C-alpha positions as CSV (number, residue, x, y, z in Angstrom):
1,M,-4.2,19.9,-5.4
2,Q,-0.6,19.0,-5.6
3,L,0.3,17.0,-2.6
4,F,3.9,16.9,-1.0
5,Y,5.2,14.5,1.7
6,F,7.3,15.2,4.8
7,K,7.3,12.3,7.3
8,D,8.6,14.3,10.4
9,I,6.0,16.9,10.4
10,N,3.5,16.8,13.2
11,V,0.7,19.0,14.8
12,T,3.3,20.6,17.1
13,S,5.5,21.7,14.3
14,T,5.7,25.4,13.1
15,S,7.9,25.0,10.3
16,F,10.3,22.5,8.5
17,S,12.7,22.2,5.6
18,F,12.6,19.7,2.7
19,D,15.8,17.8,1.8
20,K,18.0,18.7,-1.0
21,E,16.4,16.5,-3.6
22,E,12.7,17.6,-2.9
23,S,13.9,21.2,-2.5
24,K,15.4,21.1,-5.8
25,H,12.3,19.7,-7.4
26,I,9.9,22.1,-5.7
27,I,12.0,25.3,-6.6
28,K,13.8,24.4,-9.9
29,V,11.3,22.1,-11.5
30,L,7.9,23.4,-10.3
31,R,9.3,26.9,-10.0
32,K,7.7,27.6,-6.5
33,K,8.7,30.8,-4.8
34,E,8.4,32.5,-1.4
35,S,4.9,33.0,-0.2
36,D,3.5,30.1,-2.3
37,I,1.4,27.6,-0.7
38,L,2.2,24.0,-0.4
39,F,-0.2,21.2,0.8
40,V,1.9,18.6,2.7
41,T,1.1,15.2,4.3
42,N,3.1,13.1,6.8
43,G,1.5,9.9,5.6
44,L,-0.4,9.5,9.0
45,G,-3.5,11.0,8.1
46,F,-2.8,14.7,8.3
47,L,-2.8,17.5,5.6
48,F,-0.9,20.6,6.4
49,K,-1.3,23.9,4.7
50,T,2.0,25.5,4.5
51,E,3.7,28.6,3.0
52,I,7.2,28.7,1.5
53,A,9.3,31.0,3.9
54,L,12.8,30.3,2.1
55,A,12.8,29.3,-1.5
56,S,16.2,27.7,-1.7
57,D,16.7,24.7,-4.1
58,S,18.9,23.2,-1.4
59,K,16.6,23.7,1.5
60,C,13.2,24.9,0.9
61,T,11.7,25.9,4.4
62,C,7.9,26.2,4.9
63,N,5.8,27.6,7.8
64,I,2.7,25.7,8.8
65,I,-0.6,27.7,8.4
66,S,-3.1,25.1,9.4
67,F,-3.7,21.4,9.3
68,E,-6.6,18.9,9.3
69,Q,-7.0,15.1,10.0
70,Q,-8.5,12.7,7.5
71,E,-10.7,10.0,9.4
72,K,-9.1,6.6,8.9
73,P,-11.1,4.0,7.4
74,K,-12.8,1.4,9.6
75,F,-11.3,-1.5,8.0
76,H,-7.5,-2.5,7.4
77,L,-6.8,-4.2,4.0
78,H,-3.6,-6.3,4.3
79,L,-2.5,-8.2,1.1
80,A,0.4,-10.7,1.4
81,V,1.5,-11.2,-2.2
82,A,4.2,-13.3,-3.7
83,P,6.7,-11.2,-5.7
84,T,6.2,-11.6,-9.5
85,K,9.0,-12.9,-11.9
86,M,9.2,-9.5,-13.5
87,N,9.5,-6.5,-11.1
88,E,7.4,-4.3,-13.4
89,R,4.4,-6.2,-12.6
90,Y,4.7,-6.0,-8.9
91,E,5.5,-2.3,-9.3
92,W,2.1,-1.9,-11.2
93,F,0.3,-3.8,-8.5
94,L,1.9,-1.4,-5.6
95,E,1.1,1.6,-7.6
96,K,-2.5,0.8,-8.4
97,A,-3.3,-0.8,-5.0
98,T,-2.1,2.4,-3.3
99,E,-4.3,4.4,-5.6
100,I,-7.3,2.3,-4.8
101,G,-6.7,2.2,-1.2
102,I,-4.5,-0.4,0.6
103,D,-3.2,-0.4,4.1
104,E,-0.5,-2.9,4.3
105,I,1.5,-5.1,1.9
106,T,3.9,-8.0,2.6
107,P,5.8,-9.8,-0.1
108,I,5.7,-13.7,0.7
109,I,8.3,-16.0,-0.6
110,C,6.5,-19.3,-1.6
111,D,7.5,-22.8,-2.7
112,H,6.7,-21.8,-6.5
113,S,8.3,-18.4,-6.3
114,E,10.7,-17.5,-9.1
115,R,11.7,-14.2,-7.5
116,K,13.1,-14.3,-3.9
117,V,14.6,-10.8,-3.7
118,I,12.8,-7.6,-3.9
119,K,13.8,-4.1,-4.6
120,R,12.7,-2.6,-1.3
121,E,13.8,1.1,-2.0
122,R,12.3,1.1,-5.4
123,F,9.0,-0.3,-4.2
124,D,9.0,2.4,-1.3
125,K,9.4,5.2,-3.8
126,I,6.6,3.8,-6.1
127,I,4.1,3.7,-3.0
128,L,4.9,7.1,-1.9
129,S,4.5,8.6,-5.4
130,A,1.3,6.8,-5.7
131,M,0.0,8.1,-2.5
132,K,0.9,11.8,-3.5
133,Q,-0.6,11.5,-7.0
134,S,-4.0,10.1,-5.6
135,N,-4.2,12.6,-2.9
136,Q,-4.2,10.3,-0.1
137,Y,-3.0,11.1,3.5
138,Y,-2.1,7.7,4.7
139,L,0.9,6.0,3.6
140,P,0.6,2.1,3.1
141,K,2.9,0.0,5.2
142,F,5.3,-2.1,3.1
143,N,6.8,-4.9,5.2
144,D,10.1,-6.8,4.2
145,A,9.8,-9.9,2.3
146,I,9.1,-12.9,4.6
147,S,8.8,-16.6,3.9
148,Y,5.3,-18.2,3.7
149,K,5.7,-20.2,6.9
150,E,7.0,-17.1,8.8
151,F,4.0,-15.2,7.7
152,F,1.8,-17.4,9.9
153,K,3.7,-16.3,13.0
154,K,2.4,-12.9,12.7
155,E,-0.8,-11.9,14.9
156,I,-3.6,-11.3,12.2
157,V,-7.1,-10.1,13.3
158,G,-10.2,-9.9,11.1
159,Q,-11.2,-11.9,8.2
160,K,-8.5,-14.2,6.7
161,Y,-8.4,-15.5,3.2
162,I,-6.3,-17.4,0.7
163,A,-6.9,-17.3,-3.0
164,H,-5.6,-20.2,-5.0
165,C,-6.5,-22.0,-8.3
166,E,-6.5,-25.6,-7.0
167,E,-9.8,-27.6,-7.9
168,S,-11.3,-27.6,-4.4
169,E,-14.4,-26.1,-2.7
170,K,-13.9,-22.3,-2.4
171,N,-16.1,-19.3,-1.6
172,S,-16.5,-16.1,-3.6
173,F,-14.3,-13.7,-2.1
174,K,-16.5,-10.8,-2.8
175,C,-19.5,-12.6,-1.4
176,S,-17.6,-13.5,1.8
177,L,-16.7,-9.9,2.6
178,T,-18.5,-7.7,5.2
179,S,-18.0,-4.1,5.7
180,N,-16.0,-2.5,8.4
181,Q,-14.0,-5.7,9.0
182,D,-10.1,-6.1,8.8
183,V,-9.2,-8.3,5.8
184,T,-6.0,-10.3,5.1
185,L,-5.6,-12.0,1.9
186,L,-2.7,-14.3,0.6
187,I,-2.1,-14.3,-3.1
188,G,0.6,-16.8,-4.5
189,P,3.1,-16.6,-7.3
190,E,2.8,-17.3,-11.0
191,G,2.9,-21.0,-10.3
192,D,0.3,-20.7,-7.4
193,F,0.6,-22.0,-3.8
194,S,1.7,-25.6,-3.5
195,V,-0.8,-28.1,-2.0
196,K,1.0,-28.1,1.4
197,E,1.2,-24.4,1.5
198,I,-2.8,-24.3,0.9
199,Q,-3.2,-26.8,3.7
200,L,-1.1,-24.7,6.2
201,A,-3.4,-21.9,5.5
202,L,-6.5,-23.9,6.2
203,E,-5.0,-25.1,9.4
204,N,-4.5,-21.5,10.5
205,K,-8.2,-20.9,9.7
206,Y,-7.7,-19.0,6.4
207,I,-10.8,-19.3,4.1
208,P,-10.3,-20.5,0.6
209,V,-11.8,-18.2,-2.0
210,T,-11.9,-17.5,-5.6
211,L,-11.6,-14.1,-7.3
212,G,-13.6,-14.9,-10.4
213,D,-14.2,-17.5,-13.1
214,T,-10.9,-16.7,-15.0
215,R,-7.4,-17.4,-14.2
216,L,-5.6,-14.2,-12.9
217,R,-2.0,-13.1,-13.0
218,T,-0.6,-12.5,-9.5
219,E,-0.8,-8.8,-9.7
220,T,-4.1,-8.7,-11.4
221,A,-5.6,-11.0,-8.6
222,A,-4.2,-8.6,-5.9
223,I,-5.8,-5.5,-7.7
224,V,-9.3,-7.2,-8.0
225,A,-9.1,-8.4,-4.3
226,C,-8.0,-4.8,-3.3
227,H,-10.9,-3.1,-5.3
228,S,-13.5,-5.7,-3.8
229,V,-12.7,-4.8,-0.4
230,V,-12.6,-1.0,-1.0
231,F,-16.0,-1.2,-2.9
232,I,-17.8,-3.3,-0.2
233,N,-16.7,-0.5,2.3
234,E,-17.7,2.5,0.2
235,K,-20.1,4.8,2.1
């Protein structure tokens, strides 16, 4: 199934029109025509079966035939991950985490961060594309970049963890997880969290964890963590 996205569609809608860019893609590139069926999500858990009523490359209009709602998972996975020095590595993380199944992502700027500015528009497009490619109906929430200290002002519920490389007592992340629980995990930059950052997390009741026996890159650690949480929650 090929999935399309239109954020403003809802259960009371009867028809809608794609913007010029998406209309051109549908009509010119994919060669869709009137009466063809398109499956569309709004990123909020709904799948709409629609029919093309007007096949214009400047304004493709569809009528809604039916819809269904996907049950939302009983856990919420939030990864707070420091931006990587190379944007491509963070983009890879965003794409794969979305495919695996993540709910929320927050870029955190840390003491050892080499990159402090992110390409928000580019990252949003990557997440959206990965959601459509993997046929998912929930669009992950991507937050603005925030300083590490400011992150702790957020109200976080559920299980809270910090993954770091310091030689200290840590639990196994995968062995600490329980199903159907919200999870928030902090993952630092290439230079890892500073000692004072780790201490701040501990003071805020974050549990220190290890993601394995090898030293992982930031983006690899995030993918390992994402898969671990999704795996433990598989039915």
